[in-house]
C-alpha positions as CSV (number, residue, x, y, z in Angstrom):
1,M,0.0,0.0,0.0
2,T,1.3,3.4,-1.0
3,S,0.8,6.9,0.4
4,S,-2.3,8.9,-0.5
5,L,-0.6,12.2,0.0
6,A,0.5,14.5,-2.8
7,S,3.5,16.7,-2.8
8,A,1.5,19.7,-1.6
9,D,0.3,17.8,1.4
10,W,3.9,16.6,2.3
11,L,5.1,20.2,2.0
12,I,2.4,21.3,4.5
13,I,3.4,18.5,7.0
14,F,7.1,19.2,6.7
15,F,6.5,22.9,7.4
16,Y,4.7,22.1,10.5
17,L,7.4,19.7,11.6
18,A,10.1,22.3,11.0
19,L,8.1,24.9,13.0
20,I,7.9,22.4,16.0
21,I,11.6,21.6,15.9
22,L,12.6,25.2,15.7
23,G,10.3,25.9,18.8
24,G,12.0,23.0,20.7
25,L,15.4,24.4,19.9
26,Y,14.4,27.9,20.9
27,F,13.3,26.8,24.5
28,T,16.2,24.4,25.1
29,R,18.4,26.7,27.0
30,R,15.5,28.2,29.1
31,A,14.1,24.7,29.9
32,H,17.4,23.3,31.2
33,K,17.9,25.9,33.9
34,G,16.6,23.4,36.6
35,L,13.8,21.0,37.4
36,S,11.3,23.8,38.1
37,E,11.8,25.3,34.6
38,Y,11.9,21.8,32.9
39,F,8.7,20.6,34.5
40,L,6.9,23.9,35.5
41,T,8.2,26.8,33.4
42,G,9.3,28.5,36.7
43,R,5.6,29.1,37.7
44,S,5.2,32.0,35.2
45,L,2.3,31.0,32.9
46,P,-0.6,33.2,32.2
47,W,-4.1,31.6,32.3
48,W,-4.7,31.5,28.5
49,I,-1.5,29.7,27.8
50,A,-1.9,27.3,30.7
51,G,-5.5,26.6,29.8
52,T,-4.9,26.2,26.1
53,S,-2.2,23.7,26.9
54,M,-4.5,21.8,29.0
55,V,-7.0,21.5,26.1
56,A,-4.2,20.6,23.6
57,T,-2.9,17.8,25.7
58,S,-6.2,16.4,26.6
59,F,-7.0,15.4,23.0
60,S,-4.8,13.7,20.6
61,C,-5.0,11.8,17.3
62,D,-6.7,9.1,19.2
63,T,-9.7,11.3,20.3
64,P,-11.5,11.6,16.9
65,L,-11.2,7.9,16.4
66,Y,-12.7,7.3,19.9
67,V,-15.5,9.7,19.4
68,T,-16.3,8.2,15.9
69,K,-16.7,4.8,17.5
70,L,-18.9,6.0,20.2
71,V,-21.3,7.9,17.7
72,R,-21.3,5.0,15.3
73,T,-21.9,2.2,17.9
74,G,-24.1,4.0,20.3
75,G,-24.9,7.5,19.3
76,I,-24.4,11.2,20.4
77,W,-25.4,10.3,23.9
78,L,-22.6,7.9,24.4
79,N,-20.3,10.8,24.5
80,W,-21.4,11.3,28.1
81,Q,-18.8,8.7,28.7
82,W,-16.2,11.6,28.5
83,W,-18.6,14.6,28.6
84,C,-19.3,13.6,32.2
85,F,-15.9,14.7,33.3
86,L,-16.9,18.3,32.7
87,I,-18.7,18.1,36.0
88,G,-15.4,17.1,37.7
89,G,-13.5,19.7,35.6
90,M,-15.6,22.5,36.9
91,L,-15.3,21.2,40.5
92,S,-11.5,21.3,39.9
93,A,-11.8,24.9,38.7
94,F,-13.9,26.3,41.5
95,L,-13.0,24.1,44.5
96,L,-9.4,22.9,43.8
97,S,-7.5,25.1,41.4
98,R,-6.5,27.9,43.9
99,L,-5.7,25.2,46.6
100,W,-3.4,23.4,44.2
101,R,-1.6,26.6,43.2
102,R,-1.3,27.6,46.9
103,A,0.3,24.3,47.8
104,E,3.2,25.1,45.5
105,V,4.2,21.5,44.7
106,L,6.3,20.3,41.8
107,T,4.0,17.4,41.2
108,D,0.6,16.4,42.5
109,V,2.2,13.3,44.1
110,E,4.4,15.5,46.1
111,L,1.3,16.6,48.0
112,T,1.2,13.3,49.8
113,E,4.0,14.2,52.2
114,L,2.5,17.6,52.8
115,R,-0.9,16.2,53.6
116,Y,0.1,12.9,55.5
117,S,2.7,12.0,58.0
118,G,5.3,9.3,58.7
119,K,6.2,6.2,56.7
120,P,2.9,5.7,55.3
121,A,3.1,9.1,53.5
122,S,6.4,8.2,52.0
123,I,5.2,4.7,50.9
124,L,2.2,6.4,49.2
125,R,4.4,9.0,47.4
126,G,6.6,6.3,45.9
127,F,3.8,4.0,45.2
128,R,1.5,6.6,43.5
129,A,4.4,8.0,41.5
130,F,5.1,4.6,40.0
131,Y,1.3,3.9,39.6
132,L,0.7,7.0,37.6
133,A,4.0,7.2,35.7
134,I,4.2,3.5,34.6
135,P,0.9,1.7,34.2
136,I,-1.6,4.6,33.9
137,N,0.7,6.9,31.8
138,C,2.2,4.2,29.4
139,I,-1.1,2.6,28.7
140,A,-2.5,6.1,27.9
141,M,0.5,6.9,25.7
142,G,0.1,3.3,24.1
143,W,-3.4,4.1,22.8
144,V,-2.3,7.5,21.4
145,L,0.5,5.7,19.5
146,L,-2.0,3.1,18.4
147,A,-4.2,5.8,16.9
148,I,-1.4,7.5,14.9
149,A,-0.6,4.0,13.7
150,K,-4.1,3.4,12.5
151,I,-4.1,6.8,10.8
152,N,-0.6,6.1,9.0
153,A,-1.9,2.7,8.0
154,A,-4.7,4.3,6.0
155,V,-2.9,7.5,4.9
156,L,0.6,6.3,4.3
157,G,0.4,2.7,4.2
158,W,2.8,2.2,7.1
159,G,2.9,-0.9,9.3
160,K,2.2,-0.6,13.1
161,W,5.8,-1.0,14.2
162,E,7.0,1.5,11.6
163,S,4.5,4.2,13.0
164,I,5.4,3.4,16.6
165,L,9.1,3.7,16.0
166,V,9.1,6.9,13.9
167,F,6.6,8.8,16.1
168,S,8.1,7.6,19.3
169,A,11.4,8.9,18.2
170,A,10.0,12.3,17.2
171,A,8.1,12.8,20.4
172,F,11.1,11.7,22.5
173,S,13.5,14.0,20.7
174,Y,11.2,17.1,21.0
175,S,10.5,16.3,24.7
176,L,14.2,16.0,25.4
177,L,15.0,19.4,23.8
178,A,12.1,21.7,24.9
179,G,11.1,20.7,28.4
180,F,7.7,21.9,29.7
181,W,8.4,25.4,28.2
182,G,8.4,24.1,24.6
183,V,5.4,21.8,25.4
184,V,3.0,24.4,26.6
185,V,4.0,27.2,24.0
186,T,3.7,24.9,21.0
187,D,0.6,23.5,22.5
188,V,-1.1,26.9,21.7
189,V,-0.2,26.4,18.1
190,Q,-1.1,22.9,18.0
191,F,-4.4,23.4,19.5
192,V,-5.3,26.0,16.8
193,L,-4.1,23.8,14.0
194,A,-5.9,20.7,15.4
195,L,-9.1,22.5,15.7
196,I,-8.9,24.0,12.3
197,G,-8.2,20.5,10.9
198,A,-11.1,18.9,12.7
199,I,-13.6,21.6,11.4
200,L,-12.4,21.3,7.9
201,L,-12.7,17.5,7.9
202,A,-16.2,17.7,9.3
203,I,-17.2,20.2,6.6
204,F,-15.9,18.1,3.8
205,A,-17.4,14.9,5.2
206,V,-20.8,16.4,5.5
207,N,-20.7,17.8,2.0
208,A,-19.6,14.4,0.6
209,A,-22.5,12.9,2.5
210,G,-25.0,15.3,0.7
211,G,-25.4,17.8,3.6
212,M,-26.4,17.6,7.2
213,D,-30.2,17.1,6.3
214,E,-29.3,14.1,4.2
215,V,-27.2,12.6,7.1
216,I,-30.0,13.1,9.6
217,A,-32.6,11.7,7.2
218,F,-30.4,8.6,6.5
219,I,-30.0,7.8,10.1
220,A,-33.6,8.6,11.1
221,A,-34.9,6.4,8.3
222,Q,-33.3,3.3,10.1
223,P,-34.5,3.4,13.8
224,E,-33.8,-0.3,14.2
225,S,-30.2,0.1,13.2
226,Y,-29.6,3.6,14.9
227,P,-32.2,3.9,17.7
228,N,-30.2,6.4,19.8
229,T,-27.7,7.8,17.3
230,L,-29.2,11.4,17.2
231,K,-30.3,11.5,20.9
232,F,-28.5,13.5,23.7
233,I,-30.1,11.2,26.2
234,P,-30.8,7.5,25.3
235,S,-34.2,5.9,25.3
236,F,-35.3,5.0,28.9
237,T,-36.5,1.5,27.9
238,S,-35.6,-1.0,25.2
239,K,-36.9,-4.2,23.5
240,E,-33.8,-6.1,24.7
241,T,-34.9,-5.6,28.4
242,G,-38.6,-6.3,27.8
243,G,-39.7,-2.7,28.2
244,L,-37.7,-2.2,31.4
245,I,-34.9,0.4,32.0
246,S,-32.4,0.1,29.1
247,A,-28.8,-0.7,29.5
248,A,-28.0,2.6,27.6
249,F,-29.8,4.7,30.1
250,I,-28.2,2.9,33.1
251,G,-24.9,3.8,31.3
252,F,-26.0,7.4,30.9
253,L,-26.9,7.6,34.7
254,T,-23.6,5.9,35.7
255,Y,-21.5,8.3,33.7
256,N,-23.2,11.4,35.1
257,F,-23.7,10.4,38.6
258,V,-20.8,8.1,39.5
259,Q,-18.0,8.0,36.9
260,W,-17.0,11.6,37.0
261,W,-16.2,11.6,40.7
262,A,-15.0,8.0,40.8
263,F,-12.3,8.7,38.1
264,H,-8.7,8.8,39.1
265,N,-8.4,12.4,37.7
266,S,-11.3,13.7,39.7
267,D,-9.1,16.2,41.4
268,G,-8.0,17.6,38.1
269,G,-5.4,14.9,37.1
270,G,-1.7,15.2,36.8
271,K,-1.5,17.0,33.5
272,V,-4.0,19.6,34.5
273,I,-2.5,20.0,38.0
274,Q,1.0,20.4,36.4
275,R,-0.4,23.5,34.4
276,I,-2.2,24.9,37.5
277,N,1.0,24.7,39.4
278,A,2.9,26.5,36.5
279,C,0.5,29.5,36.5
280,K,1.5,32.9,37.8
281,D,-0.9,33.0,40.7
282,E,-4.2,31.5,42.0
283,N,-6.4,33.6,39.8
284,H,-4.6,32.6,36.7
285,A,-4.9,29.1,38.0
286,L,-8.7,29.5,38.2
287,G,-9.0,31.1,34.9
288,S,-6.9,28.5,33.2
289,V,-9.2,25.6,34.3
290,I,-12.4,27.5,33.4
291,W,-11.1,28.2,29.8
292,Y,-9.8,24.7,29.5
293,N,-13.2,23.1,30.3
294,F,-15.1,25.4,27.9
295,A,-12.6,24.8,25.0
296,H,-12.3,21.2,25.8
297,F,-16.0,20.1,25.9
298,V,-17.8,22.9,23.9
299,L,-15.4,23.9,21.2
300,R,-13.8,20.7,20.2
301,S,-16.5,18.1,20.5
302,W,-18.8,18.9,17.7
303,P,-16.5,18.7,14.6
304,W,-15.7,15.1,15.5
305,I,-19.3,14.2,16.3
306,I,-20.6,15.8,13.0
307,A,-17.9,14.0,11.0
308,A,-18.8,10.7,12.8
309,L,-22.5,11.2,11.9
310,A,-21.6,11.9,8.2
311,S,-19.4,8.7,8.2
312,I,-22.5,6.6,9.0
313,K,-23.9,7.6,5.6
314,L,-20.6,7.5,3.8
315,Y,-19.5,4.1,5.3
316,P,-22.5,2.4,6.8
317,H,-20.7,-1.0,7.1
318,L,-17.2,-1.0,8.6
319,A,-15.5,-3.8,10.6
320,D,-13.5,-1.3,12.7
321,P,-15.6,1.9,13.4
322,E,-12.5,3.7,14.5
323,M,-11.3,3.6,10.9
324,A,-14.0,5.7,9.5
325,Y,-12.2,8.9,10.4
326,P,-8.9,7.9,8.6
327,K,-11.0,6.8,5.6
328,I,-12.5,10.2,5.3
329,I,-9.0,11.8,5.2
330,V,-7.9,9.4,2.4
331,E,-11.0,9.3,0.3
332,I,-12.8,12.6,0.8
333,L,-10.2,15.4,1.4
334,P,-8.8,17.3,-1.4
335,V,-5.0,17.9,-1.9
336,G,-3.7,20.6,0.5
337,I,-6.6,20.1,3.0
338,K,-5.5,16.5,3.4
339,G,-2.0,17.6,4.3
340,L,-3.3,20.3,6.7
341,V,-5.6,17.7,8.5
342,V,-2.8,15.2,8.7
343,A,-0.5,17.9,10.1
344,S,-3.2,18.7,12.6
345,L,-3.4,15.2,13.7
346,V,0.3,15.0,14.1
347,A,0.1,18.3,16.2
348,A,-2.6,16.6,18.4
349,F,-0.4,13.6,18.7
350,M,2.7,15.7,19.6
351,S,0.9,17.8,22.2
352,T,-0.3,14.8,24.1
353,I,2.8,12.5,24.0
354,D,5.1,15.5,24.9
355,T,3.1,16.3,28.0
356,Q,2.7,12.6,29.0
357,L,6.4,12.1,28.8
358,N,7.2,15.3,30.6
359,W,4.6,14.7,33.3
360,G,5.6,11.1,33.7
361,A,9.3,11.8,34.0
362,S,8.4,14.4,36.7
363,Y,7.1,11.7,38.9
364,L,9.9,9.3,38.2
365,V,12.6,11.9,39.0
366,S,11.1,14.1,41.7
367,D,8.9,11.6,43.5
368,L,11.0,8.4,43.1
369,Y,14.6,9.1,42.1
370,K,15.3,12.3,43.9
371,R,13.2,11.5,46.9
372,F,14.1,7.9,47.7
373,I,17.1,6.7,45.5
374,N,19.6,9.5,45.1
375,P,18.8,12.7,47.0
376,N,20.9,15.8,47.4
377,R,22.5,15.8,44.0
378,S,22.9,18.8,41.6
379,E,20.1,20.1,39.3
380,K,22.3,19.1,36.3
381,H,22.4,15.5,37.6
382,Y,18.4,15.4,37.9
383,L,18.0,16.9,34.5
384,W,20.0,13.9,33.1
385,A,18.0,11.7,35.2
386,A,14.9,13.3,33.6
387,K,16.2,12.5,30.2
388,G,16.7,8.8,31.1
389,A,13.1,8.7,32.5
390,L,11.8,10.1,29.2
391,L,13.5,7.3,27.2
392,L,12.2,4.6,29.7
393,L,8.6,5.9,29.4
394,M,8.8,6.1,25.6
395,I,10.0,2.5,25.3
396,L,7.3,1.2,27.6
397,A,4.6,3.3,25.7
398,G,5.7,1.8,22.4
399,L,5.4,-1.7,23.8
400,A,2.0,-0.8,25.1
401,A,0.8,0.4,21.7
402,Y,2.0,-2.7,20.1
403,Y,-0.1,-4.9,22.2
404,T,-3.1,-2.7,22.2
405,E,-5.9,-3.2,19.6
406,S,-8.7,-0.7,20.3
407,V,-8.3,3.0,21.4
408,T,-11.7,3.0,22.8
409,E,-11.5,-0.1,24.9
410,A,-8.0,1.1,26.2
411,F,-9.5,4.4,27.4
412,K,-12.4,2.6,29.0
413,F,-10.0,0.3,30.8
414,I,-8.0,3.2,32.3
415,I,-11.3,4.8,33.5
416,A,-12.2,1.4,35.2
417,F,-8.7,0.9,36.6
418,G,-8.8,4.0,38.7
419,A,-12.6,4.2,39.3
420,G,-12.3,3.7,43.0
421,T,-9.7,6.3,43.9
422,G,-11.5,9.6,42.9
423,P,-13.4,10.2,46.2
424,V,-10.3,10.0,48.2
425,Y,-8.4,12.5,45.9
426,I,-11.2,15.1,46.4
427,L,-12.0,14.5,50.1
428,R,-8.4,14.7,51.3
429,W,-8.7,18.5,50.7
430,F,-11.9,18.9,52.7
431,W,-11.8,16.2,55.5
432,W,-8.9,15.9,57.9
433,R,-9.7,12.2,58.7
434,I,-8.4,11.0,55.3
435,N,-5.0,9.5,55.7
436,A,-2.2,8.0,53.6
437,W,-3.7,4.4,54.1
438,S,-7.0,5.6,52.6
439,E,-5.3,6.4,49.4
440,I,-3.2,3.3,49.3
441,S,-6.1,1.1,49.9
442,A,-8.3,2.9,47.3
443,M,-5.6,2.4,44.6
444,A,-5.0,-1.2,45.5
445,A,-8.9,-2.0,45.8
446,S,-9.6,-0.2,42.6
447,S,-6.9,-2.1,40.7
448,V,-7.6,-5.6,42.1
449,I,-11.5,-5.2,41.5
450,S,-11.2,-3.8,38.0
451,V,-8.6,-6.4,36.8
452,S,-10.7,-9.2,38.3
453,L,-13.8,-7.9,36.6
454,Y,-12.1,-7.7,33.2
455,I,-10.6,-11.1,33.5
456,F,-13.4,-13.2,35.1
457,T,-16.6,-11.4,34.0
458,G,-18.2,-10.2,30.8
459,L,-20.1,-7.4,32.5
460,P,-20.8,-4.3,30.6
461,F,-18.8,-1.1,31.2
462,A,-21.4,0.8,33.4
463,P,-21.9,-2.1,36.0
464,K,-18.2,-2.4,36.2
465,I,-17.8,1.2,37.2
466,L,-20.5,0.9,39.9
467,I,-18.9,-2.3,41.4
468,I,-15.3,-0.8,41.4
469,A,-16.4,2.5,43.0
470,G,-18.6,1.0,45.5
471,G,-16.2,-1.9,46.5
472,S,-13.2,0.5,46.7
473,A,-15.3,2.8,48.8
474,V,-16.1,0.1,51.4
475,V,-12.4,-0.8,51.6
476,W,-10.8,2.7,51.9
477,L,-13.6,3.9,54.4
478,I,-12.8,0.8,56.7
479,V,-9.1,1.4,56.3
480,A,-9.4,5.1,57.1
481,Y,-11.0,4.4,60.6
482,L,-8.9,1.3,61.5
483,T,-5.5,3.0,60.7
484,P,-3.7,5.7,62.7
485,Q,-4.6,9.3,62.1
486,T,-2.2,11.8,60.4
487,S,-0.2,13.7,62.9
488,P,-1.8,17.0,64.2
489,E,1.5,18.9,63.3
490,T,1.3,17.7,59.6
491,L,-2.4,18.5,59.4
492,E,-1.8,22.0,60.8
493,G,1.0,22.6,58.6
494,F,-1.1,21.5,55.5
495,Y,-4.0,23.6,56.6
496,R,-1.8,26.7,57.0
497,R,-0.4,26.2,53.6
498,A,-3.6,25.6,51.5
499,R,-6.5,26.9,53.9
500,P,-9.2,24.5,52.4
501,G,-12.7,24.7,53.5
502,G,-14.7,21.7,55.0
503,A,-14.3,19.5,57.9
504,W,-11.2,20.6,59.5
505,G,-12.5,21.5,62.9
506,V,-9.9,21.7,65.7
507,I,-7.1,21.9,63.2
508,R,-8.6,25.1,61.7
509,D,-9.3,26.6,65.0
510,K,-5.6,26.1,66.1
511,T,-4.4,28.1,63.2
512,G,-6.9,31.0,63.4
513,L,-6.9,31.3,59.6
514,K,-10.0,31.6,57.6
515,P,-10.7,28.8,55.1
516,E,-11.5,29.0,51.4
517,P,-15.3,29.9,51.4
518,L,-16.6,26.4,50.5
519,Y,-20.2,27.2,50.1
520,S,-19.6,30.0,47.7
521,A,-17.2,27.7,45.7
522,L,-19.9,24.9,45.6
523,A,-22.5,27.4,44.3
524,N,-20.1,28.6,41.6
525,W,-19.3,25.0,40.7
526,V,-23.0,24.2,40.1
527,L,-23.5,27.4,38.2
528,G,-20.5,26.9,36.0
529,T,-21.4,23.3,35.2
530,F,-25.0,24.4,34.5
531,A,-23.7,27.0,32.0
532,L,-21.2,24.7,30.3
533,I,-23.8,22.0,29.7
534,G,-26.1,24.7,28.2
535,F,-23.4,25.7,25.7
536,L,-22.5,22.0,24.9
537,V,-26.0,21.0,24.3
538,G,-27.0,24.3,22.5
539,V,-24.2,24.1,20.0
540,G,-25.0,20.5,19.1
541,K,-28.7,21.1,18.8
542,L,-28.1,24.1,16.4
543,L,-25.7,22.1,14.3
544,L,-28.4,19.3,14.1
545,A,-31.0,22.0,12.9
546,Q,-33.0,21.9,16.2
547,T,-33.0,25.6,16.3
548,G,-35.5,26.1,19.1
549,T,-33.9,23.8,21.6
550,G,-30.5,25.0,20.6
551,M,-31.2,28.7,21.1
552,V,-32.8,28.0,24.5
553,S,-29.9,26.0,25.6
554,V,-27.4,28.5,24.5
555,A,-29.4,31.3,26.2
556,L,-29.3,29.4,29.4
557,G,-25.5,28.9,29.1
558,L,-25.1,32.7,28.5
559,A,-27.4,33.5,31.6
560,G,-25.4,31.1,33.7
561,T,-22.1,32.7,32.6
562,Y,-23.4,36.2,33.3
563,W,-24.5,35.2,36.7
564,L,-21.3,33.5,37.4
565,Y,-19.3,36.4,36.2
566,R,-21.2,38.7,38.7
567,R,-20.6,36.3,41.5
568,L,-16.8,35.9,40.9
569,K,-16.4,39.7,40.3
570,G,-17.7,40.4,43.9
571,D,-16.7,37.2,45.5
572,S,-13.6,36.9,47.6
573,F,-13.1,33.5,46.0
574,G,-12.1,35.2,42.8
575,K,-9.9,37.9,44.4
576,E,-6.1,37.7,44.9
577,E,-5.1,37.1,48.4
578,G,-3.3,40.1,50.0
């Protein structure tokens, strides 16, 4: 099989790659000043760069393939499998972003020895650094590499190993040069390019399918084949359940009422937290996460969904639904646009892999090597260690990619694998009784239960999430009360540093410091989530020619945004501490 790209397409791709390489070289000297510069840009990012970098790194070339499979196999509603995380994303913005920035840690794992005491805290820091850097991070990078391999198979005719080796080498080389400075700055360019590419592909796909009206009519004419495809909420009942509550509706409820808080990134997640900690101050941290959630869920969702809907009419019968997106690139896009879209997917790939490498290396160096294996060495020594960590992670990610077959299933496995840890990561900020053993037991229980369910049962995804979250909660709650409390001195030091709201009782009284206004933050969270869902649904309804519902939803989003702006403007939660 040969390449489907013309000379003009290759020229566009090479121009993009040259731009990225020059960017990496430009930031090399600055990135290598020390670990803080290499992993956090010296805590100097404005909100719009930090937030845009969060968006860029949160989607990659795998995401359109994943979304395409969701739409083709279940429908628009199935995107709540990842849309549900907007609830947790807004919680991170209004309840946690300022607390994270105030803690001033290099990595989120470093927080464990500020929040907990004694040997359990040290064990947890090392265990969690390994847990996030190796299994979680490498599986995630593996599915991103798999996605670029699938795209290359369709567009360039490359084999799986060829794609893995070439793109792993490119990502590793760039990460080695640029550090976090190069990652976040080029993320801004990559986000714009990736969004333009997705929009152009959606437009050409819809035109090739005869227009959006034709696409909708084609799907609506086959209700047996596509019962929930155009729905934002699935049918409550189904024939398969004999008129009882449908599996699809149970899944919808599970995503929106359980999965978002059970997820291992319920507190923001390492990549988002890394950028929060790199912000200039607390207000820039807050602004970055708000912008991230809007751009992540509202701006970027719909080009992929519209393209996926068009692909149903263009390619109604595909053995691998994830391949519909690459087929559109190869068969529909004209010369020039094809090169731009391929470059945009390479951009999306680079922004994600570079971040995953830099982020994973920060755990291995700061939280394992420097903390436990070889402390008190020079900054230069630790920078060399960081480069070794980058290489190790890239090799492991390549192996994970080779043995992974489905982007969607790998993503779902990662969600399930950490589905019992989320509550602990949130509650440790607001309840003094959470201790190190709570986190350790939650991670262990979630891992054991999820792997057991995948090996020994054929349960659907939603029941797995419920069992993992419920079973893990029983374990860590019992452990929290049976194991020793965190020392009062550690709790007091943590409270003085972060000043969280919630159940801190005697600890708060000892310090005499006012906490973060929790009730106000909760109100802002609910209002922000309401506004974001209004925009998300409204934009989709308008694109599907459901003008009345779409305009009402957008109006509700605008009203919620205005109310939230008024609250933040006069609320101490949004003001800089003196």
